N, CA, C, O and the ligand as a Tripos MOL2 file, in Angstrom:
@<TRIPOS>MOLECULE
protein
  261   259    66     0     0
PROTEIN
NO_CHARGES

@<TRIPOS>ATOM
      1 N          63.1210  -23.8850   48.2420 N.3       1 MET1
      2 CA         64.5360  -23.9630   47.8850 C.3       1 MET1
      3 C          65.3770  -23.3320   49.0010 C.2       1 MET1
      4 O          65.2680  -22.1400   49.2880 O.2       1 MET1
      5 N          66.2110  -24.1610   49.6150 N.am      2 LYS2
      6 CA         67.0080  -23.7220   50.7510 C.3       2 LYS2
      7 C          68.4410  -23.4070   50.3230 C.2       2 LYS2
      8 O          68.9830  -24.0360   49.4150 O.2       2 LYS2
      9 N          69.0400  -22.4270   50.9910 N.am      3 CYS3
     10 CA         70.4330  -22.0790   50.7190 C.3       3 CYS3
     11 C          71.3640  -23.2360   51.1010 C.2       3 CYS3
     12 O          71.2250  -23.8360   52.1660 O.2       3 CYS3
     13 N          72.3140  -23.5340   50.2070 N.am      4 HIS4
     14 CA         73.2570  -24.6170   50.4870 C.3       4 HIS4
     15 C          74.2320  -24.2380   51.5970 C.2       4 HIS4
     16 O          74.8030  -25.1080   52.2560 O.2       4 HIS4
     17 N          74.4140  -22.9650   51.7960 N.am      5 GLN5
     18 CA         75.4010  -22.5210   52.7810 C.3       5 GLN5
     19 C          74.8180  -22.4070   54.1730 C.2       5 GLN5
     20 O          75.4270  -22.8580   55.1430 O.2       5 GLN5
     21 N          73.6370  -21.8050   54.2800 N.am      6 CYS6
     22 CA         73.1320  -21.4830   55.6180 C.3       6 CYS6
     23 C          71.6890  -21.9330   55.8430 C.2       6 CYS6
     24 O          71.1050  -21.6500   56.8890 O.2       6 CYS6
     25 N          71.1090  -22.6390   54.8530 N.am      7 GLN7
     26 CA         69.7700  -23.2410   54.9830 C.3       7 GLN7
     27 C          68.6350  -22.2250   55.0990 C.2       7 GLN7
     28 O          67.5170  -22.5920   55.4620 O.2       7 GLN7
     29 N          68.9030  -20.9510   54.7960 N.am      8 THR8
     30 CA         67.8350  -19.9620   54.7420 C.3       8 THR8
     31 C          67.0060  -20.1960   53.4830 C.2       8 THR8
     32 O          67.5400  -20.6160   52.4560 O.2       8 THR8
     33 N          65.6890  -19.9230   53.5590 N.am      9 GLU9
     34 CA         64.8580  -20.0380   52.3710 C.3       9 GLU9
     35 C          65.2790  -18.9830   51.3600 C.2       9 GLU9
     36 O          65.3830  -17.8040   51.6980 O.2       9 GLU9
     37 N          65.5250  -19.4040   50.1040 N.am     10 MET10
     38 CA         66.0710  -18.4810   49.1110 C.3      10 MET10
     39 C          64.9650  -17.7660   48.3520 C.2      10 MET10
     40 O          63.8370  -18.2520   48.2800 O.2      10 MET10
     41 N          65.2920  -16.6100   47.7880 N.am     11 VAL11
     42 CA         64.3540  -15.8320   46.9880 C.3      11 VAL11
     43 C          64.4550  -16.3190   45.5480 C.2      11 VAL11
     44 O          65.4770  -16.1170   44.8930 O.2      11 VAL11
     45 N          63.3850  -16.9680   45.0480 N.am     12 ARG12
     46 CA         63.4180  -17.5370   43.7010 C.3      12 ARG12
     47 C          62.9810  -16.5080   42.6640 C.2      12 ARG12
     48 O          62.6410  -15.3730   42.9980 O.2      12 ARG12
     49 N          62.9960  -16.9280   41.3920 N.am     13 ASP13
     50 CA         62.4640  -16.1420   40.2750 C.3      13 ASP13
     51 C          63.2630  -14.8800   39.9740 C.2      13 ASP13
     52 O          62.7150  -13.9390   39.3990 O.2      13 ASP13
     53 N          64.5250  -14.8300   40.3410 N.am     14 CYS14
     54 CA         65.3600  -13.7040   39.9650 C.3      14 CYS14
     55 C          65.8210  -13.9000   38.5260 C.2      14 CYS14
     56 O          66.0850  -15.0260   38.1040 O.2      14 CYS14
     57 N          65.9170  -12.8150   37.7800 N.am     15 ASN15
     58 CA         66.3520  -12.9100   36.3950 C.3      15 ASN15
     59 C          67.8690  -12.9860   36.3040 C.2      15 ASN15
     60 O          68.5860  -12.3230   37.0520 O.2      15 ASN15
     61 N          68.3410  -13.8070   35.3750 N.am     16 VAL16
     62 CA         69.7700  -13.8950   35.0980 C.3      16 VAL16
     63 C          70.0260  -13.2170   33.7610 C.2      16 VAL16
     64 O          69.5280  -13.6670   32.7300 O.2      16 VAL16
     65 N          70.8000  -12.1400   33.7740 N.am     17 THR17
     66 CA         71.1450  -11.4770   32.5220 C.3      17 THR17
     67 C          72.6410  -11.2240   32.4690 C.2      17 THR17
     68 O          73.3160  -11.1560   33.4960 O.2      17 THR17
     69 N          73.1370  -11.0880   31.2590 N.am     18 VAL18
     70 CA         74.5430  -10.7710   31.0710 C.3      18 VAL18
     71 C          74.7150   -9.2670   31.2190 C.2      18 VAL18
     72 O          73.9750   -8.4930   30.6120 O.2      18 VAL18
     73 N          75.6780   -8.8550   32.0160 N.am     19 GLU19
     74 CA         75.8720   -7.4360   32.2410 C.3      19 GLU19
     75 C          76.2000   -6.7230   30.9320 C.2      19 GLU19
     76 O          76.9960   -7.2140   30.1310 O.2      19 GLU19
     77 N          75.5850   -5.5710   30.7220 N.am     20 GLY20
     78 CA         75.8070   -4.8140   29.4940 C.3      20 GLY20
     79 C          74.8280   -5.1780   28.3940 C.2      20 GLY20
     80 O          74.8730   -4.5850   27.3160 O.2      20 GLY20
     81 N          73.9540   -6.1270   28.6320 N.am     21 GLY21
     82 CA         72.9840   -6.5160   27.6110 C.3      21 GLY21
     83 C          71.7190   -7.0230   28.2480 C.2      21 GLY21
     84 O          71.6340   -7.1370   29.4700 O.2      21 GLY21
     85 N          70.7440   -7.3270   27.4350 N.am     22 MET22
     86 CA         69.4830   -7.8490   27.9340 C.3      22 MET22
     87 C          69.4370   -9.3730   27.8050 C.2      22 MET22
     88 O          68.3800   -9.9870   27.9500 O.2      22 MET22
     89 N          70.5790   -9.9640   27.5350 N.am     23 TYR23
     90 CA         70.5970  -11.3910   27.2700 C.3      23 TYR23
     91 C          70.5500  -12.2020   28.5480 C.2      23 TYR23
     92 O          71.2760  -11.9210   29.5010 O.2      23 TYR23
     93 N          69.6980  -13.2050   28.5620 N.am     24 GLY24
     94 CA         69.7150  -14.1720   29.6470 C.3      24 GLY24
     95 C          70.5900  -15.3480   29.2650 C.2      24 GLY24
     96 O          71.2530  -15.3240   28.2280 O.2      24 GLY24
     97 N          70.5940  -16.3560   30.0820 N.am     25 ILE25
     98 CA         71.3590  -17.5660   29.7880 C.3      25 ILE25
     99 C          70.3660  -18.6970   29.5550 C.2      25 ILE25
    100 O          69.4670  -18.9240   30.3640 O.2      25 ILE25
    101 N          70.5340  -19.3950   28.4530 N.am     26 LYS26
    102 CA         69.6480  -20.5090   28.1540 C.3      26 LYS26
    103 C          70.3990  -21.8280   28.2620 C.2      26 LYS26
    104 O          71.5580  -21.9360   27.8620 O.2      26 LYS26
    105 N          69.7300  -22.8080   28.8000 N.am     27 ILE27
    106 CA         70.2780  -24.1580   28.8670 C.3      27 ILE27
    107 C          69.5560  -24.9900   27.8130 C.2      27 ILE27
    108 O          68.3260  -24.9910   27.7640 O.2      27 ILE27
    109 N          70.2960  -25.6890   26.9810 N.am     28 SER28
    110 CA         69.6270  -26.5410   26.0030 C.3      28 SER28
    111 C          70.3860  -27.8440   25.8390 C.2      28 SER28
    112 O          71.5570  -27.9660   26.1970 O.2      28 SER28
    113 N          69.6710  -28.8160   25.2820 N.am     29 LYS29
    114 CA         70.2550  -30.1480   25.1180 C.3      29 LYS29
    115 C          69.6040  -30.8230   23.9260 C.2      29 LYS29
    116 O          68.3880  -30.7650   23.7450 O.2      29 LYS29
    117 N          70.4330  -31.4600   23.1210 N.am     30 LYS30
    118 CA         69.8930  -32.2290   21.9830 C.3      30 LYS30
    119 C          69.4000  -33.5760   22.4790 C.2      30 LYS30
    120 O          70.0070  -34.2010   23.3480 O.2      30 LYS30
    121 N          68.2830  -34.0090   21.9060 N.am     31 ARG31
    122 CA         67.7420  -35.3110   22.2860 C.3      31 ARG31
    123 C          67.3340  -36.0870   21.0510 C.2      31 ARG31
    124 O          67.2320  -35.5390   19.9530 O.2      31 ARG31
    125 N          67.1050  -37.3550   21.2500 N.am     32 LYS32
    126 CA         66.5400  -38.1730   20.1860 C.3      32 LYS32
    127 C          65.0330  -37.9780   20.1660 C.2      32 LYS32
    128 O          64.4490  -37.5240   21.1490 O.2      32 LYS32
    129 N          64.4000  -38.3210   19.0400 N.am     33 GLY33
    130 CA         62.9490  -38.3630   19.0230 C.3      33 GLY33
    131 C          62.3130  -37.1300   18.4230 C.2      33 GLY33
    132 O          62.9780  -36.3050   17.7960 O.2      33 GLY33
    133 N          61.0180  -37.0220   18.6260 N.am     34 LEU34
    134 CA         60.1960  -36.0140   17.9710 C.3      34 LEU34
    135 C          60.6010  -34.6000   18.3920 C.2      34 LEU34
    136 O          60.8760  -33.7460   17.5480 O.2      34 LEU34
    137 N          60.6340  -34.3690   19.6780 N.am     35 PHE35
    138 CA         61.0870  -33.0740   20.1660 C.3      35 PHE35
    139 C          62.5730  -33.2050   20.4420 C.2      35 PHE35
    140 O          62.9820  -33.5760   21.5420 O.2      35 PHE35
    141 N          63.3870  -32.8930   19.4200 N.am     36 ASN36
    142 CA         64.7850  -33.2960   19.5140 C.3      36 ASN36
    143 C          65.6720  -32.2470   20.1630 C.2      36 ASN36
    144 O          66.8940  -32.3900   20.1940 O.2      36 ASN36
    145 N          65.0530  -31.1920   20.6810 N.am     37 LYS37
    146 CA         65.8520  -30.2390   21.4200 C.3      37 LYS37
    147 C          65.0220  -29.6520   22.5560 C.2      37 LYS37
    148 O          63.8890  -29.2180   22.3460 O.2      37 LYS37
    149 N          65.5750  -29.6410   23.7230 N.am     38 VAL38
    150 CA         64.8980  -28.9930   24.8410 C.3      38 VAL38
    151 C          65.7380  -27.7980   25.2610 C.2      38 VAL38
    152 O          66.9660  -27.8190   25.1870 O.2      38 VAL38
    153 N          65.0400  -26.7480   25.7060 N.am     39 SER39
    154 CA         65.7820  -25.6070   26.2100 C.3      39 SER39
    155 C          64.9860  -24.9480   27.3240 C.2      39 SER39
    156 O          63.7670  -25.1020   27.4080 O.2      39 SER39
    157 N          65.6710  -24.2310   28.1560 N.am     40 ALA40
    158 CA         65.0330  -23.5720   29.2870 C.3      40 ALA40
    159 C          65.8080  -22.3080   29.6210 C.2      40 ALA40
    160 O          67.0280  -22.2400   29.4720 O.2      40 ALA40
    161 N          65.0630  -21.3150   30.0770 N.am     41 LYS41
    162 CA         65.6810  -20.0720   30.4980 C.3      41 LYS41
    163 C          66.1540  -20.2180   31.9440 C.2      41 LYS41
    164 O          65.4100  -20.6580   32.8210 O.2      41 LYS41
    165 N          67.3810  -19.8460   32.1580 N.am     42 THR42
    166 CA         67.9500  -19.9600   33.5000 C.3      42 THR42
    167 C          67.4310  -18.8640   34.4210 C.2      42 THR42
    168 O          67.3880  -17.6920   34.0460 O.2      42 THR42
    169 N          67.0430  -19.2490   35.6080 N.am     43 LYS43
    170 CA         66.6610  -18.2890   36.6430 C.3      43 LYS43
    171 C          67.6240  -18.4370   37.8090 C.2      43 LYS43
    172 O          68.3880  -19.3990   37.8880 O.2      43 LYS43
    173 N          67.5720  -17.4870   38.6900 N.am     44 ALA44
    174 CA         68.4550  -17.5510   39.8460 C.3      44 ALA44
    175 C          67.6450  -17.4350   41.1280 C.2      44 ALA44
    176 O          66.6080  -16.7740   41.1770 O.2      44 ALA44
    177 N          68.1410  -18.0850   42.1440 N.am     45 ALA45
    178 CA         67.6160  -17.9160   43.4950 C.3      45 ALA45
    179 C          68.7270  -17.2960   44.3390 C.2      45 ALA45
    180 O          69.8910  -17.6890   44.2550 O.2      45 ALA45
    181 N          68.3380  -16.3250   45.1480 N.am     46 VAL46
    182 CA         69.3220  -15.5830   45.9260 C.3      46 VAL46
    183 C          69.0440  -15.7740   47.4170 C.2      46 VAL46
    184 O          67.8990  -15.7000   47.8620 O.2      46 VAL46
    185 N          70.0820  -16.0150   48.1590 N.am     47 CYS47
    186 CA         69.9430  -16.0840   49.6180 C.3      47 CYS47
    187 C          70.1090  -14.6760   50.1790 C.2      47 CYS47
    188 O          71.1470  -14.0410   49.9920 O.2      47 CYS47
    189 N          69.0720  -14.1920   50.8700 N.am     48 SER48
    190 CA         69.1350  -12.8320   51.4040 C.3      48 SER48
    191 C          69.8830  -12.7950   52.7240 C.2      48 SER48
    192 O          70.0070  -11.7370   53.3420 O.2      48 SER48
    193 N          70.3750  -13.9270   53.1530 N.am     49 SER49
    194 CA         71.0950  -13.9830   54.4140 C.3      49 SER49
    195 C          72.6100  -13.9680   54.2250 C.2      49 SER49
    196 O          73.3240  -13.2910   54.9650 O.2      49 SER49
    197 N          73.1120  -14.7320   53.2080 N.am     50 CYS50
    198 CA         74.5690  -14.8060   53.0340 C.3      50 CYS50
    199 C          75.0230  -14.4440   51.6260 C.2      50 CYS50
    200 O          76.2240  -14.3480   51.3750 O.2      50 CYS50
    201 N          74.0790  -14.2410   50.6960 N.am     51 GLY51
    202 CA         74.4670  -13.8280   49.3560 C.3      51 GLY51
    203 C          74.7190  -14.9610   48.3860 C.2      51 GLY51
    204 O          75.1210  -14.7140   47.2490 O.2      51 GLY51
    205 N          74.4980  -16.1870   48.7980 N.am     52 TYR52
    206 CA         74.6790  -17.3270   47.9100 C.3      52 TYR52
    207 C          73.6690  -17.2560   46.7630 C.2      52 TYR52
    208 O          72.4980  -16.9370   46.9710 O.2      52 TYR52
    209 N          74.1390  -17.5570   45.5490 N.am     53 VAL53
    210 CA         73.2660  -17.5530   44.3750 C.3      53 VAL53
    211 C          73.2490  -18.9510   43.7610 C.2      53 VAL53
    212 O          74.2980  -19.5620   43.5560 O.2      53 VAL53
    213 N          72.0580  -19.4430   43.4720 N.am     54 ALA54
    214 CA         71.9230  -20.7390   42.8120 C.3      54 ALA54
    215 C          71.1670  -20.5560   41.5150 C.2      54 ALA54
    216 O          70.1520  -19.8600   41.4800 O.2      54 ALA54
    217 N          71.6460  -21.1700   40.4510 N.am     55 LEU55
    218 CA         70.9250  -21.1470   39.1820 C.3      55 LEU55
    219 C          70.0140  -22.3610   39.1040 C.2      55 LEU55
    220 O          70.3580  -23.4450   39.5760 O.2      55 LEU55
    221 N          68.8400  -22.1640   38.4970 N.am     56 TYR56
    222 CA         67.9320  -23.2920   38.3250 C.3      56 TYR56
    223 C          67.0340  -23.0200   37.1330 C.2      56 TYR56
    224 O          66.9740  -21.9000   36.6270 O.2      56 TYR56
    225 N          66.3330  -24.0620   36.6870 N.am     57 ILE57
    226 CA         65.3240  -23.8990   35.6400 C.3      57 ILE57
    227 C          64.0240  -24.5210   36.1390 C.2      57 ILE57
    228 O          64.0350  -25.4180   36.9820 O.2      57 ILE57
    229 N          62.9100  -24.0330   35.6090 N.am     58 ASP58
    230 CA         61.6230  -24.6040   35.9800 C.3      58 ASP58
    231 C          61.2840  -25.8340   35.1510 C.2      58 ASP58
    232 O          60.5130  -26.6910   35.5840 O.2      58 ASP58
    233 N          61.8690  -25.9170   33.9470 N.am     59 GLU59
    234 CA         61.4820  -26.9770   33.0090 C.3      59 GLU59
    235 C          62.3790  -28.2040   33.1260 C.2      59 GLU59
    236 O          62.6750  -28.8530   32.1230 O.2      59 GLU59
    237 N          62.8090  -28.5230   34.3280 N.am     60 TYR60
    238 CA         63.7830  -29.6170   34.4750 C.3      60 TYR60
    239 C          63.2280  -30.9620   34.0420 C.2      60 TYR60
    240 O          63.9860  -31.8560   33.6650 O.2      60 TYR60
    241 N          61.8970  -31.1140   34.0940 N.am     61 ASN61
    242 CA         61.3090  -32.4050   33.6540 C.3      61 ASN61
    243 C          61.5630  -32.6700   32.1760 C.2      61 ASN61
    244 O          61.6720  -33.8220   31.7560 O.2      61 ASN61
    245 N          61.6600  -31.5800   31.3740 N.am     62 ASP62
    246 CA         61.8940  -31.7410   29.9450 C.3      62 ASP62
    247 C          63.2670  -32.3380   29.6530 C.2      62 ASP62
    248 O          63.4890  -32.8770   28.5680 O.2      62 ASP62
    249 N          64.1770  -32.2470   30.5950 N.am     63 PHE63
    250 CA         65.5470  -32.7060   30.3730 C.3      63 PHE63
    251 C          65.7370  -34.1720   30.7520 C.2      63 PHE63
    252 O          66.8160  -34.7350   30.5650 O.2      63 PHE63
    253 N          64.7050  -34.7680   31.2740 N.am     64 ARG64
    254 CA         64.8090  -36.1790   31.6770 C.3      64 ARG64
    255 C          64.9890  -37.0470   30.4410 C.2      64 ARG64
    256 O          64.2610  -36.8990   29.4600 O.2      64 ARG64
    257 N          65.9390  -37.9310   30.4910 N.am     65 GLU65
    258 CA         66.2320  -38.8060   29.3410 C.3      65 GLU65
    259 C          65.1990  -39.9100   29.2410 C.2      65 GLU65
    260 O          65.2730  -40.7460   28.3410 O.2      65 GLU65
    261 ZN         72.5790  -18.4430   52.7180 Zn       66 ZN66
@<TRIPOS>BOND
     1     1     2 1
     2     2     3 1
     3     3     4 2
     4     3     5 am
     5     5     6 1
     6     6     7 1
     7     7     8 2
     8     7     9 am
     9     9    10 1
    10    10    11 1
    11    11    12 2
    12    11    13 am
    13    13    14 1
    14    14    15 1
    15    15    16 2
    16    15    17 am
    17    17    18 1
    18    18    19 1
    19    19    20 2
    20    19    21 am
    21    21    22 1
    22    22    23 1
    23    23    24 2
    24    23    25 am
    25    25    26 1
    26    26    27 1
    27    27    28 2
    28    27    29 am
    29    29    30 1
    30    30    31 1
    31    31    32 2
    32    31    33 am
    33    33    34 1
    34    34    35 1
    35    35    36 2
    36    35    37 am
    37    37    38 1
    38    38    39 1
    39    39    40 2
    40    39    41 am
    41    41    42 1
    42    42    43 1
    43    43    44 2
    44    43    45 am
    45    45    46 1
    46    46    47 1
    47    47    48 2
    48    47    49 am
    49    49    50 1
    50    50    51 1
    51    51    52 2
    52    51    53 am
    53    53    54 1
    54    54    55 1
    55    55    56 2
    56    55    57 am
    57    57    58 1
    58    58    59 1
    59    59    60 2
    60    59    61 am
    61    61    62 1
    62    62    63 1
    63    63    64 2
    64    63    65 am
    65    65    66 1
    66    66    67 1
    67    67    68 2
    68    67    69 am
    69    69    70 1
    70    70    71 1
    71    71    72 2
    72    71    73 am
    73    73    74 1
    74    74    75 1
    75    75    76 2
    76    75    77 am
    77    77    78 1
    78    78    79 1
    79    79    80 2
    80    79    81 am
    81    81    82 1
    82    82    83 1
    83    83    84 2
    84    83    85 am
    85    85    86 1
    86    86    87 1
    87    87    88 2
    88    87    89 am
    89    89    90 1
    90    90    91 1
    91    91    92 2
    92    91    93 am
    93    93    94 1
    94    94    95 1
    95    95    96 2
    96    95    97 am
    97    97    98 1
    98    98    99 1
    99    99   100 2
   100    99   101 am
   101   101   102 1
   102   102   103 1
   103   103   104 2
   104   103   105 am
   105   105   106 1
   106   106   107 1
   107   107   108 2
   108   107   109 am
   109   109   110 1
   110   110   111 1
   111   111   112 2
   112   111   113 am
   113   113   114 1
   114   114   115 1
   115   115   116 2
   116   115   117 am
   117   117   118 1
   118   118   119 1
   119   119   120 2
   120   119   121 am
   121   121   122 1
   122   122   123 1
   123   123   124 2
   124   123   125 am
   125   125   126 1
   126   126   127 1
   127   127   128 2
   128   127   129 am
   129   129   130 1
   130   130   131 1
   131   131   132 2
   132   131   133 am
   133   133   134 1
   134   134   135 1
   135   135   136 2
   136   135   137 am
   137   137   138 1
   138   138   139 1
   139   139   140 2
   140   139   141 am
   141   141   142 1
   142   142   143 1
   143   143   144 2
   144   143   145 am
   145   145   146 1
   146   146   147 1
   147   147   148 2
   148   147   149 am
   149   149   150 1
   150   150   151 1
   151   151   152 2
   152   151   153 am
   153   153   154 1
   154   154   155 1
   155   155   156 2
   156   155   157 am
   157   157   158 1
   158   158   159 1
   159   159   160 2
   160   159   161 am
   161   161   162 1
   162   162   163 1
   163   163   164 2
   164   163   165 am
   165   165   166 1
   166   166   167 1
   167   167   168 2
   168   167   169 am
   169   169   170 1
   170   170   171 1
   171   171   172 2
   172   171   173 am
   173   173   174 1
   174   174   175 1
   175   175   176 2
   176   175   177 am
   177   177   178 1
   178   178   179 1
   179   179   180 2
   180   179   181 am
   181   181   182 1
   182   182   183 1
   183   183   184 2
   184   183   185 am
   185   185   186 1
   186   186   187 1
   187   187   188 2
   188   187   189 am
   189   189   190 1
   190   190   191 1
   191   191   192 2
   192   191   193 am
   193   193   194 1
   194   194   195 1
   195   195   196 2
   196   195   197 am
   197   197   198 1
   198   198   199 1
   199   199   200 2
   200   199   201 am
   201   201   202 1
   202   202   203 1
   203   203   204 2
   204   203   205 am
   205   205   206 1
   206   206   207 1
   207   207   208 2
   208   207   209 am
   209   209   210 1
   210   210   211 1
   211   211   212 2
   212   211   213 am
   213   213   214 1
   214   214   215 1
   215   215   216 2
   216   215   217 am
   217   217   218 1
   218   218   219 1
   219   219   220 2
   220   219   221 am
   221   221   222 1
   222   222   223 1
   223   223   224 2
   224   223   225 am
   225   225   226 1
   226   226   227 1
   227   227   228 2
   228   227   229 am
   229   229   230 1
   230   230   231 1
   231   231   232 2
   232   231   233 am
   233   233   234 1
   234   234   235 1
   235   235   236 2
   236   235   237 am
   237   237   238 1
   238   238   239 1
   239   239   240 2
   240   239   241 am
   241   241   242 1
   242   242   243 1
   243   243   244 2
   244   243   245 am
   245   245   246 1
   246   246   247 1
   247   247   248 2
   248   247   249 am
   249   249   250 1
   250   250   251 1
   251   251   252 2
   252   251   253 am
   253   253   254 1
   254   254   255 1
   255   255   256 2
   256   255   257 am
   257   257   258 1
   258   258   259 1
   259   259   260 2
@<TRIPOS>SUBSTRUCTURE
     1 MET1         2 RESIDUE 1 A MET
     2 LYS2         6 RESIDUE 1 A LYS
     3 CYS3        10 RESIDUE 1 A CYS
     4 HIS4        14 RESIDUE 1 A HIS
     5 GLN5        18 RESIDUE 1 A GLN
     6 CYS6        22 RESIDUE 1 A CYS
     7 GLN7        26 RESIDUE 1 A GLN
     8 THR8        30 RESIDUE 1 A THR
     9 GLU9        34 RESIDUE 1 A GLU
    10 MET10       38 RESIDUE 1 A MET
    11 VAL11       42 RESIDUE 1 A VAL
    12 ARG12       46 RESIDUE 1 A ARG
    13 ASP13       50 RESIDUE 1 A ASP
    14 CYS14       54 RESIDUE 1 A CYS
    15 ASN15       58 RESIDUE 1 A ASN
    16 VAL16       62 RESIDUE 1 A VAL
    17 THR17       66 RESIDUE 1 A THR
    18 VAL18       70 RESIDUE 1 A VAL
    19 GLU19       74 RESIDUE 1 A GLU
    20 GLY20       78 RESIDUE 1 A GLY
    21 GLY21       82 RESIDUE 1 A GLY
    22 MET22       86 RESIDUE 1 A MET
    23 TYR23       90 RESIDUE 1 A TYR
    24 GLY24       94 RESIDUE 1 A GLY
    25 ILE25       98 RESIDUE 1 A ILE
    26 LYS26      102 RESIDUE 1 A LYS
    27 ILE27      106 RESIDUE 1 A ILE
    28 SER28      110 RESIDUE 1 A SER
    29 LYS29      114 RESIDUE 1 A LYS
    30 LYS30      118 RESIDUE 1 A LYS
    31 ARG31      122 RESIDUE 1 A ARG
    32 LYS32      126 RESIDUE 1 A LYS
    33 GLY33      130 RESIDUE 1 A GLY
    34 LEU34      134 RESIDUE 1 A LEU
    35 PHE35      138 RESIDUE 1 A PHE
    36 ASN36      142 RESIDUE 1 A ASN
    37 LYS37      146 RESIDUE 1 A LYS
    38 VAL38      150 RESIDUE 1 A VAL
    39 SER39      154 RESIDUE 1 A SER
    40 ALA40      158 RESIDUE 1 A ALA
    41 LYS41      162 RESIDUE 1 A LYS
    42 THR42      166 RESIDUE 1 A THR
    43 LYS43      170 RESIDUE 1 A LYS
    44 ALA44      174 RESIDUE 1 A ALA
    45 ALA45      178 RESIDUE 1 A ALA
    46 VAL46      182 RESIDUE 1 A VAL
    47 CYS47      186 RESIDUE 1 A CYS
    48 SER48      190 RESIDUE 1 A SER
    49 SER49      194 RESIDUE 1 A SER
    50 CYS50      198 RESIDUE 1 A CYS
    51 GLY51      202 RESIDUE 1 A GLY
    52 TYR52      206 RESIDUE 1 A TYR
    53 VAL53      210 RESIDUE 1 A VAL
    54 ALA54      214 RESIDUE 1 A ALA
    55 LEU55      218 RESIDUE 1 A LEU
    56 TYR56      222 RESIDUE 1 A TYR
    57 ILE57      226 RESIDUE 1 A ILE
    58 ASP58      230 RESIDUE 1 A ASP
    59 GLU59      234 RESIDUE 1 A GLU
    60 TYR60      238 RESIDUE 1 A TYR
    61 ASN61      242 RESIDUE 1 A ASN
    62 ASP62      246 RESIDUE 1 A ASP
    63 PHE63      250 RESIDUE 1 A PHE
    64 ARG64      254 RESIDUE 1 A ARG
    65 GLU65      258 RESIDUE 1 A GLU
    66 ZN66       261 GROUP 0 **** ****
């Protein structure tokens, strides 16, 4: 995963939490069918060169329609 700003390799697997709590951010989506809801915990990648932060999930395949 490369930084969008400066193309440096980003540091993945950083935790995303809400300040003042232990809560992370979850992405979810309703779907049709047997497994009618998908959700994923948001992670962050940080660029150690310019400070750019990108959010991503590992379970992106589950969101495919
Ligand atoms: Zn960068």
